[in-house]
Structures are given as structure tokens and as C-alpha cells.
N, C-alpha and C positions, 0 to 999 in steps of 0.2 A: 940601485933598485929602481926599476922603471915606474913611472907615474901610473897610477890606476886610472883606467878609463871609466868615465861615468856614462850611464845611459843618457841620451839626450832628454831634456825636459819635455814633457808632453805639450803638444801644441793645441790651443783651444780650437774646438770645432765650431763654436758659436758663442754669441754673447746675448744675454737677456736685455731687452729694451721695453719701454712702455709698460711697466708693471702697473697693474690695477688690482687692488684688493690683496688678499693673502696668497702669495706665491712662495713656494718653498722648493728647495733643491736638496738632493741627497747625492753626495759624491760617491763615485764607484768604490772609493776606499773607506767610506764612512758607514757607521751604523745608524746614525741619527739624521733626521731632517733638520734643516736650518732655514731661516727666513732669507729669501733672495733679495738682492738689491739690483738696481738698474746698472747695467754694464758688467755684471758678474760673468766671467768666462765659464763655458760649459765644455767638458771634455768627454771623450768616448766613455760610454757606460754610466754617465751621470743621469739622474732622473729629475724631472721637474713636475710638480703638481700644483694645481690651482684649486681653490675652494669655489663653491657656487658664487657666481657673480664676479669672480676674479678673471684676469687674463694677462697675457704677456706675449711679446714677440721674440722669436729666436732669430737672430740675424747671423747667417753662416759666414765664417771667415773667408773661405776659399772663393766664394762667388757672389756674396752680397744678397743671396736669396733670403726671403723672409718666410717664416712659418708663424701664423697667428694661432695661439693656443687659447681656447675658450675656457669658460668656467667649468668646474668639477671635472678636470682632466688630469691624466697621468701619462707622461711620455718618457721614453728613454732615448738618449743619443746613442745610436747603434754604431758598432764598428763598421768602418767603410773600407771597401776594397776598390780604390779608384781605377777607372779605365783610362788608358792613354788618350789625351786630348779631350777628355770629357770630365767636367766637374760633377761630383756626385754627393748627394746628401741621403743618409739613411736614418730613419726614425722608427721607433716602435711605439705605437699608440696602444696603451693598455686600457684607457678609459677616456671618453670625451670626444671632442671635435677639434680638428685643425683645418685651417685654410692656408694654402701655400701659394707664394708668388715667386716664380723662377725669374731671375733678372734677365737671363739670356737662355731661353728655352732650347734653342738649337744646339747649345753647347753644354747643357746641364741635364742631370736627371735626378729624380727624387724617388726614393723607395720608401714606402710606408708599410710597415708590417703591423698587423693586429693579431689578436689571438686566433682569429679565424681566416685571415687572408693576407696576401702581400700584393700591394699595388705599386706599379712603377710608372712614372710619367716623365716625358721629356718635352712635352708641349703643354699647352694650356688645358688643364683638366681640373675640375672642381670636385673635391672629395666631400661627400655628405655622409 
């Protein structure tokens, strides 16, 4: 009898760093929110929320880019369809503010989707 092949384990898209205040995560496969901790991995379709006065950094695995999540925010790690030779990060901002720093803007892109718009950047752009 041949051995069953298992699907590869999901690869983290990012890790949470520099948590300040109440930061929570909701796994794509979970029904409940849980308290986040420094270094926790984030996978596609996970959500992160911060309460007023809280904040966190999302450091992306593939390229070291950082997204700073402000207080009273809610974001989702979107599914990404990478382009050959170009690292890409996709986020959905449902509420709040983010500031992004691309480590190598010439080789990376960031796509931010909100309920009303999609913004794509590959160079230095400040989202307000």
C-alpha cells in the first residue's frame, strides 16, 4: 500500500513584532480571537486587530518588509499571487491605519485593499 502524501505545511507570511497594548489574532481556521504574542507567525487569511492605543509590526518572511499597524485597527493577511522575480505582500485593511516600509522597493510590491479601494506600491509611498 503506497504511503499517503500529505499537503505541505503552510508557510508563515509574516511574524508579529513589537506588540504594544492589546493585540489579538484570529486564525483563518478559528472562530475565536486570541491574545497575540511577540514572534507569532501569521498565515494567509489570518486577521490581526488592535485596540485603541495598541500597535504591532508585521515583518514579512519573504522580503523583510515591515507594516506598522496602529491602534484601533483590523487587517487581514490576503492570499498572494507572486510575480516572477518580484516579492509581493497583500493586505486587507478593514479598519485603522498602516505604515509600510519596503526593504527593497525596486524588487517588491505591496498591495493594500480596503472596503473602498486597492492601492499598489512598489516605491516609497505613504498611505494615510
